[in-house]
Structures are given as C-alpha cells and as structure tokens.
N, C-alpha and C positions, 0 to 999 in steps of 0.2 A: 501723629508722626507717621510718615510713609516710608516704605522700604527704599524708595529712590533717594530719600534724604541721606541714607548711609553712604551712597556712592557719589554724592555731591562734594565730599571732601577729597583730599589727596590721599586716597587709601592705599595706593601702591607705594609702599615704603619698606625699609629694612625690617622693622619690627613685625609687620604683618606677614612678610615673606618668611620670617623665622617661625611664626606661629603656624603658617600653612605647611612649611617644610617639616614640622614635627609630625604631622599626620603621615607624611611620606615615609617616616621611619617604621610605621606599623607593618607594611607588607614584608620587609626583610626581617623584622622581629618575628612575625608569625612563622616564616619559612625556617629561620635558623633555630628558633626555640623548639619547634616541633621535632626537628631532626636531632637537636641536642638532647632532648628528653629521651630519645631512643638510643643515642650513642654518647653518653656523658663523658667518656674518656677522651674524646677528640678535642684537642686544643684549638684546631682550626674552626670549630663551632663555638666553643666556650668563649674565646677571646672576642670575636665579633659580637656575640650576644651581650656580653658585659659592656662593650663599647656602645652598642645601640641604646641600652638602658641608660648609660651615663649621658649620652647625647640628648636623649629625651628629657632628662632632668635638667641639664644645663640650658637647653633651649627654652624650657619653661621659665627659667629665671631670666634669661637674656631678653626675651621679647618684651616683657613688661619693663625691665630696666632700661633698655634702649629706647623704648617708646617715650619714657619720661625724660631720659637724658637728651635725646635728639628732638624732643618736642614733636613726636610723631603719634601722639595719642589720637585715635579716631573712633567713631562709633562702630565701624567695622571691626577694629582691633579689639574693642571691648567684648564683642561677640566671638570673634575668631579665636582668641586665646582660650576661653573656657570650652568652646566647642572642640578645639584641638585636644585639650586635656581629656575631655569626655571620650572622644573617639579612641585615643591612644590607650587610656586607662581601661575602657570597656573591652577593647580587643585583647589587651594583655590579660585581663582577668578571665576572659573566656578560655584562652589558651591554658592559663594556669589551672583552671578548674578541670579542663579535659585531660591534661597531661601531667600536672604537677601536684595534684591533690589539694588544691585550694578549695575551701569549704563552699559548696554550692549555695547554702543559705545567704552567705555574704554577697555572692554574685547576684542573687535574686534581689537582695536589699539594694545593691548598687543600681540595678536596672530600675527598680521602683523609684529610687531617688531621682534618677535621670528623667523618668517620665514626669514626675512631679515638677522638676526644674524646667523642663521644656514647656509644660503647660503654663507654669507661672510666668516664665519669660514672655511667652506669646500673649498671655492675658494682660500683663502690664504694658507691653509694647503697643498692642492694637486696641485694647479696651480702656486703658487708663493713660495713654499717651506719655508713658515714662519708660525709662530703661532701668531694669533691675541692676543693682550694684552688687558685686561680689563682696562677701564678708571674709573675715580672717579664717573662718572654719573651712571655707572652700579651698584656700591654699593649703591649710593644714591637712585636709583630706587628700589633696593631690600629693603632698610630700609623704604622708603615711602610706598611700597606695604605692608610690614609687619605691619606697623602702621595702614594702611587702613583696612587690614584684621582684626586686633584686634578691631578696632572701630566698624566695621560692626557686628562682632560676639557679641559685647556688646549690640547692638541695641534691641534685643528682651527683654533683662532684663531692659534696660533703659526706654523703652516705658511703663513699668509698674509703673514708679516712676516720670516721667516728662511729661509735656504737649507737644503736637506735635510740637509746635514752639520753644521749648527749643534748645539752641545751641548744647547741647550734642547729640541731635537726627539728627543733620545736617551732617551726615557722608559722604554725597555726595561730600563735599568739599575735603575730603581726596582722593576720587576717581579721581577728576580732578587734584589733585596734582600728583597722579600717572601718569596721561596722560601727564602732563607737563614734568615730569622727563623722560618719555619714548621718547618724541619728542626731548628734548634736548640731551638725550643720543644717539639717532640715528644720529642727526646732528653732534655730536662730533666724532662718529665713521666714518661717511662719510667724514668729513674733514680730519681725520687722514689717512684713507686708500684709498681715491679716487685716489691718484696718483699711488698707487701700483696696483689697479685694472685696471686703464685705461692705464697706461704706462708699467706695468709689472716690476716695480722696486721700491724699497724703498729708503729711504735717505741713 
C-alpha cells in the first residue's frame, strides 16, 4: 500500500472537512482556556470555552456518522478522524496539566500511548500492507477524555461556589478514568495486532 493510494479516492468531502475542522478548534481553545484559568469570573471567556469543547465533541460524532450516512468513507478519513482526535486531545490535556491541575502522569501515559499508536499504524501500513482499524476502546477513550476536559475547565468556576471537599471539585477521578481507558485500549490493540507484528500475517 502506498501513500498515493489514499489520495486516489474522492477524499475532499464533508466528513473529512469536519474532521480537519476539529483541529482548527485547538488554537482558540488554547487561547481562551489559558485566559479563563487566570480570570474564571469572566463569562465572555467561560461561554466560548464551553462552546468550543461542545463543538469538538459534536464534530467527533458527526464526521463518522456523516461518512457512513453519505457513503463518504475513505482511507484518508479513517486516518484523519483519529489524528484529529489525538491532536485536539493532546493539546487540551497539555493545557489542563499546565493550568488546571490535571495529573501529569496521566498526560505522560497519553503521550506514550500515542507514540505506540503512531508506530503501530506506521508498521501495519508500510510493513504489513494493512490499515489498522479502531476499536471500541479508542472511541471510549475519546469520550472519557472529552468529559474530563469539560470537568476540568469547569473547575475555576465551580471553586467559586463549592467548598474544596465537594465532589464536583474532585475532577481527578475523571483523569484516572482516562488513564484506565488508555491502558485497556492499548491492551486491546496489542491483543488484536500482536500476531501481525510478530508473525507478519493476519487472520
């Protein structure tokens, strides 16, 4: 399989544009979330920040749904959707770690998972002539990460209304849920593709 094969399809479609557009949400998210962390009382920062997170979640659902509905599934789209998820999620988690108290070990685990995923995808594509398929844990991980991001960006506002021991301020539980989803997802991928990597053949 060659890279040029990806672009021999009709890759310019609505679903792929939505996937690519999701990555364009990252710069405004970074700008607004950093300022909001410093000035949480400002509604003109809080409302756009929540809207950006909501749009990221909605577009993650829409690109795959529209690709199937409109029969716009392409090789590029199968890569673009997860790549967009990775870029947006990683950028968001870095900001949360630096400004919102997100646990840095979970961020480190996320980065390691992505390094493993990139290597595995490259190996399967160029060495085994196949395209790795996402599993359910990949999407679960994206959903849990999005929920954690949303919870953490609410913290500066929530701390103004609740005592420090209130359960709404215990967002670290969502971070460890992200870690659990990452570990299970890696284990599922390893189980699926270990034979292909080690023996050079699939089922």
